[in-house]
C-alpha positions in Angstrom: -2.4 -25.1 -7.4 -3.5 -27.4 -4.2 -5.7 -25.9 -1.9 -4.7 -27.5 1.7 -7.6 -27.7 4.1 -8.6 -29.9 7.4 -12.4 -31.6 7.2 -13.0 -29.0 10.4 -15.6 -25.8 10.6 -12.7 -23.0 11.4 -10.9 -24.6 8.1 -14.7 -24.3 5.8 -14.8 -20.8 7.5 -11.4 -19.9 6.7 -11.7 -21.0 2.9 -14.8 -19.0 2.7 -13.7 -16.1 3.8 -10.9 -16.3 1.1 -13.3 -17.3 -2.2 -15.0 -14.5 -0.5 -11.6 -12.1 -1.0 -11.5 -13.6 -4.3 -14.9 -13.1 -5.8 -14.9 -9.5 -4.8 -11.9 -8.7 -6.1 -12.0 -10.1 -9.5 -14.2 -7.4 -11.4 -11.6 -4.9 -10.0 -8.9 -7.4 -11.7 -11.4 -7.8 -14.6 -11.8 -4.0 -15.4 -8.4 -3.2 -15.0 -7.4 -5.6 -17.7 -9.9 -4.7 -20.0 -7.9 -0.8 -19.4 -5.0 -2.1 -20.0 -5.3 -4.2 -22.5 -7.5 -0.8 -24.6 -4.7 1.4 -23.5 -1.7 -1.2 -25.1 -3.5 -1.3 -28.4 -4.5 2.9 -28.4 0.0 3.2 -27.7 0.8 0.7 -30.6 -1.8 2.1 -33.1 0.3 5.7 -31.3 3.4 4.4 -32.7 2.4 2.9 -35.6 1.6 6.8 -36.0 4.8 8.5 -35.0 7.0 5.8 -37.4 5.0 6.6 -40.0 5.5 10.4 -39.7 9.0 9.3 -38.9 9.5 7.6 -42.2 7.7 10.0 -44.3 9.3 13.0 -43.3 12.9 10.9 -43.5 11.9 10.1 -47.0 10.2 14.1 -48.0 14.0 15.0 -47.2 16.1 13.0 -48.9 16.0 15.3 -52.6 18.0 17.5 -50.3 20.4 14.0 -49.6 23.3 16.0 -51.6 22.8 18.9 -49.2 23.1 17.0 -46.1 26.6 16.2 -46.4 27.4 20.1 -45.9 25.2 20.0 -43.2 27.6 20.4 -39.6 25.5 17.5 -37.1 27.0 19.2 -34.5 25.8 22.0 -34.8 22.5 21.0 -32.9 22.1 18.8 -30.3 19.7 17.5 -27.5 20.0 19.3 -24.0 17.2 18.1 -22.0 13.5 16.1 -22.3 10.9 17.0 -19.6 9.4 14.3 -18.1 7.4 13.4 -15.7 4.8 10.4 -15.4 0.9 9.5 -15.5 -1.3 6.7 -13.9 -2.9 4.7 -16.5 -4.9 1.6 -14.6 -2.7 2.1 -11.7 0.6 1.5 -13.6 3.1 4.6 -13.9 4.2 5.5 -17.7 6.5 7.9 -18.6 4.8 11.1 -19.9 7.1 13.3 -22.7 6.7 16.7 -21.9 9.0 18.5 -23.8 12.2 18.3 -25.8 15.1 21.2 -25.3 17.2 21.8 -28.6 20.9 23.5 -27.9 22.2 25.2 -31.0 25.5 26.2 -31.5 25.8 29.9 -33.1 26.9 29.7 -36.4 28.2 32.6 -38.8 25.1 33.2 -41.5 27.5 34.8 -43.7 30.2 31.8 -44.2 27.3 29.0 -44.1 24.7 27.9 -46.4 20.8 29.8 -45.9 19.1 26.4 -46.2 21.1 25.7 -42.3 18.4 27.4 -40.7 15.9 25.1 -42.6 18.0 22.2 -41.8 18.4 22.5 -37.8 14.6 22.8 -38.1 14.1 19.6 -40.2 16.9 17.6 -37.5 14.8 19.3 -34.8 11.3 17.5 -36.1 12.8 14.5 -37.4 15.0 13.8 -33.6 12.1 15.0 -31.2 9.7 12.1 -33.8 12.4 10.5 -32.7 12.6 10.8 -29.1 8.4 10.1 -29.0 8.5 7.0 -30.7 11.3 5.8 -27.7 8.9 7.1 -24.7 5.8 5.5 -27.0 8.0 2.4 -27.1 9.1 2.4 -23.7 5.2 3.6 -22.0 3.8 0.5 -24.2 6.3 -2.3 -23.0 5.6 -1.1 -19.2 2.1 -1.3 -19.8 1.7 -4.4 -22.2 4.3 -6.1 -18.3 1.6 -4.9 -16.2 -1.5 -6.2 -19.1 0.5 -9.7 -18.5 0.8 -9.7 -15.2 -3.1 -8.7 -14.7 -3.7 -11.5 -16.8 -2.2 -13.7 -14.9 -3.6 -12.7 -12.3 -6.9 -12.7 -13.8 -6.7 -16.5 -14.6 -4.9 -17.5 -11.4 -8.1 -16.4 -9.6 -10.7 -17.4 -12.1 -9.6 -20.9 -13.4 -7.7 -21.7 -10.0 -8.3 -20.2 -6.8 -11.8 -19.6 -6.7 -13.4 -23.4 -8.8 -10.6 -25.2 -6.0 -11.8 -22.6 -3.0 -15.5 -23.7 -4.4 -14.9 -27.6 -4.7 -12.9 -27.7 -1.1 -16.5 -26.0 0.6 -18.1 -28.4 -1.2 -16.1 -31.5 -0.1 -15.8 -30.4 4.0 -19.5 -29.3 3.8 -20.2 -33.2 2.7 -18.1 -34.5 4.7 -19.7 -32.8 7.6 -23.3 -33.7 6.9 -22.0 -37.1 6.3 -20.4 -37.0 9.5 -23.6 -35.6 10.9 -26.2 -38.1 9.3 -23.6 -40.8 10.6 -24.1 -39.4 14.4 -28.2 -39.2 14.4 -28.1 -43.3 12.7 -26.1 -44.1 15.8 -28.1 -41.9 18.2 -31.0 -44.5 16.5 -29.4 -47.0 16.7 -28.6 -46.7 20.5 -31.9 -44.8 21.3 -33.9 -48.3 19.6 -31.3 -50.9 21.7 -32.2 -48.8 24.4 -36.1 -49.3 24.1 -35.5 -52.8 22.6 -33.5 -53.7 26.8 -36.3 -51.9 28.5 -38.7 -53.5 26.9 -37.7 -56.9 27.8 -36.3 -56.0 31.6 -40.1 -55.1 31.4 -41.3 -58.3 29.8 -38.9 -60.4 32.2 
């Protein structure tokens, strides 16, 4: 990103102001990026643990697979998913507060006795599945925010701050050169005036 500037005091002051703003913001952006990086890792670990739990639960019920063919999945359904939100390093993420299931009434006499256990099993599996979905959503939101923060950090650290410093240095050098040229020309003028005066006196 090329920084536009002019070789004058006003431009110099403007650049110095912009540089200060970025230098002040840098530690905040760094700590936000670090916090988001840690949170993304923690959420990934959480999601992996949930996926492993779901896999283990499904595997443990495989022995009952013959019985599941008798089960009526229409007996149970998700009625409501309670949500709230939480700010993590300035990013609003969804929080799963609870899941409400509705179970259709059924006769215990006409259905096998294990149906009650089957409903409990399905509730557990569905709850873990929903939790995985929300953890994935949270992870994507945090990862997107982390990427944006990293981009901003790189822009400030590697492009803008060095760019402003370079531009400020160029203006200062130009102004110093201009000042020394002005002083030199004044000295020459003074020397010429003195020479003329000397010549006039001699005449």
